C-alpha positions as CSV (number, residue, x, y, z in Angstrom):
1,M,-14.0,1.1,2.3
2,R,-14.9,0.6,-1.4
3,L,-13.5,3.0,-3.9
4,R,-15.2,3.7,-7.2
5,R,-13.6,2.6,-10.4
6,M,-11.8,5.1,-12.5
7,R,-10.4,5.3,-15.9
8,K,-6.9,3.9,-16.4
9,G,-4.2,6.4,-15.5
10,M,-6.3,8.5,-13.2
11,S,-5.5,8.9,-9.6
12,L,-8.3,8.9,-7.1
13,M,-6.3,9.7,-4.0
14,K,-2.9,9.5,-2.2
15,V,-2.6,7.7,1.1
16,F,0.2,7.6,3.6
17,V,1.6,4.3,4.8
18,S,3.9,3.3,7.6
19,A,5.3,0.0,6.4
20,K,6.8,-2.8,8.5
21,P,8.7,-5.4,6.3
22,A,9.7,-8.8,7.5
23,A,6.8,-9.0,9.9
24,K,5.3,-12.2,11.3
25,K,2.1,-11.8,9.4
26,D,0.5,-9.6,6.7
27,E,-1.8,-7.0,8.2
28,V,-3.3,-3.7,7.3
29,V,-4.6,-1.2,9.9
30,Q,-6.4,1.9,8.9
31,L,-5.5,4.8,11.3
32,D,-7.8,7.4,9.6
33,A,-9.1,8.1,6.1
34,T,-5.6,8.5,4.5
35,H,-3.2,6.9,6.9
36,F,-2.5,3.2,7.1
37,K,-0.1,0.9,9.0
38,V,0.9,-2.1,6.8
39,S,2.9,-5.1,8.0
40,V,4.2,-7.6,5.4
41,K,6.1,-10.8,5.6
42,A,8.3,-9.9,2.6
43,P,11.9,-8.8,3.3
44,P,13.0,-5.2,2.3
45,Q,15.1,-6.4,-0.6
46,D,14.8,-5.8,-4.3
47,G,11.4,-4.1,-3.9
48,K,9.7,-7.2,-2.5
49,A,8.3,-5.4,0.5
50,N,7.0,-2.5,-1.6
51,D,5.2,-5.0,-3.9
52,A,3.8,-6.8,-0.9
53,V,2.6,-3.5,0.6
54,E,0.9,-2.6,-2.6
55,R,-0.9,-6.0,-2.8
56,A,-1.9,-6.0,0.9
57,L,-3.4,-2.5,0.6
58,A,-5.2,-3.3,-2.6
59,E,-6.7,-6.4,-1.1
60,F,-7.8,-4.4,2.0
61,L,-9.4,-1.7,-0.2
62,G,-11.0,-4.2,-2.5
63,L,-9.0,-3.0,-5.6
64,A,-6.9,-4.7,-8.2
65,P,-3.2,-4.6,-7.3
66,S,-2.5,-2.6,-10.5
67,C,-4.5,0.3,-9.0
68,V,-2.1,0.8,-6.1
69,K,1.4,2.2,-6.6
70,V,4.2,3.4,-4.3
71,I,5.1,6.9,-5.6
72,K,7.4,8.1,-2.8
73,G,9.4,6.4,-0.1
74,H,10.7,3.3,-2.0
75,T,13.5,2.8,0.5
76,S,11.8,4.3,3.5
77,K,9.2,2.8,5.9
78,N,7.1,5.9,5.4
79,K,5.5,5.8,2.0
80,I,3.1,7.8,-0.2
81,I,0.9,5.5,-2.3
82,E,-1.3,6.6,-5.2
83,I,-4.6,4.9,-5.7
């Protein structure tokens, strides 16, 4: 799924992510158009897992990591991410 490039500061969409920190491997599974399951090796400490989720989702979508940001659910496994 390739997303078109947008001007800096503009949001294209919001996606819902179920995150699994401290997993055995990094993996992204797309459940439907706006829902993803993301497993990352990073531990849920000091925002490391959130950063890893952002990077994994960006790589999966073919975007720069700076285009993907957790906006809700920083301390929860259920997150809303703005792209």
